[in-house]
N, C-alpha and C positions, 0 to 999 in steps of 0.2 A: 410431449414432454414439456413441463413447465419451464419457461425461460425467466431467469433472474438477471436483471441488468444492474450492474454495479460499477463503481469507479474506485480507482486506487491511486494513492499519492506515492510517488517515488521521490521522497524528500531528500534533497542533496545538501551536503555541507562539506567542509574540508576540516581535517584534523589539524592539530598543532604543527605537524610536519608538512602541511599543504596537500596531503593525499586526499583525493575525493572519497566520500563515504555516503552510504544511504541508510535510511532509518527503517528498521524492521520491527514488527510488533508480534507478540505471542497472544493468541486468542485466550480469553479468560472464561468463555462460556460456549454453550451450544454443542452441536454435533462434532465440530472440529476443534474443540477445546484443546489447548496446548500446542496446536500447530502454528507455525510462523507464517506471517503474511505481510503484505504492504497495507497500511491503514487506509480506510475508506468505508464505503457502504453503498446502500441501495440508492438509486436515482428515484426521487419522488415525482409524481405527475406534475408537469409544468416546469420542471427544472431542466436546465442544460446539464450535461455531465460536469462541466466546470463549476457551476453553482452548487451541485450536489456535493462535489469534493470539498469545496470551501466549507459548506455546512457540516459535513461529516467530521472533518478534522477539527472544527471548532467544538462540536459536541463531544467527540471521543478524546481529544487531546488538549482542549482549552488553548488552542493555538490558531493564529491567523496565518494563512499561507498565500503565496502568489502561485497561481497555476501556470505552468509553462506548456510546452508542446506535448502532443500525444505521442507516446512511445510506441504503443501497440494496443490492439484490442484482442484480448485473449478469449478464445472460445473453448470451453471445456465441458465435457459431459460427466457430471457426477451421477451416481446411481439413481437419484430421484429428481434431478433437475439439470437444465443446461445453464451454465454460467457464461454471460457475456460481460467481460470486464475491460472497461476503458482505462488504460494506465497512462498517467500524465506525470511529467517532471514537475516538481514543486520545490519551493524554498520557503523557509520560515520567515515571516514578516515580523511577528511578535508572538510572545508566549514561550512557555517552558516545556512543551510536550508532556503534559501531565497525563498519566495513564488512568483514565476513568473506566475503561472497559477491558483493558488488556492486563495480563499477568506480568508481562515483562517487555522490555524493549532493548534494542541494541543498535548502535551505529556500526555498520559493517563496511570495511574497505573491500576492494576488489578481491583480495586474497582470502577474505573471511566469509564470502558469500555462501560457501558450502558448510559453514560451521553451525547452521541451524536446520531444523527439520521443517522445510517449507511445505505448505499445503499444496496439493497437486496442481491446482490452476496457477498458483503463484510461481511455482518452480519453472514453469514454461517460459517465464519472463527473465529468469536469472541469467541465462546465457547471453541474452541481448544486453543486459545491464553490464555484464562482465566486459563485453566488447566496448561499451560506451563509457565506462569509468576509466 
């Protein structure tokens, strides 16, 4: 089975009430169009996962991020490939999170994590995030 290595940014911020929240995006293309995910993408040859994440967020969201610690590596078997996804904490350094490839985006608090239809691989991370927020 083909293995696809990707990275995902769990971008954190706080709302006006000081409550932690994370940034989720809705896919605008491809086989998983309309599903919700954490932004990121494929690791290119010669890149570290952190370098790939900085590049992908710059390309997809016109935003510079600071990459924090690794939360988890999600291993998930889709019907036609195996996904290996390194998920890192991240914070916005500059930029306005412009949606260049996604249909929609939301900032979600701990209590709102179940309010979107997560893609199967991403949903495996949601329980860990609920505990961490």
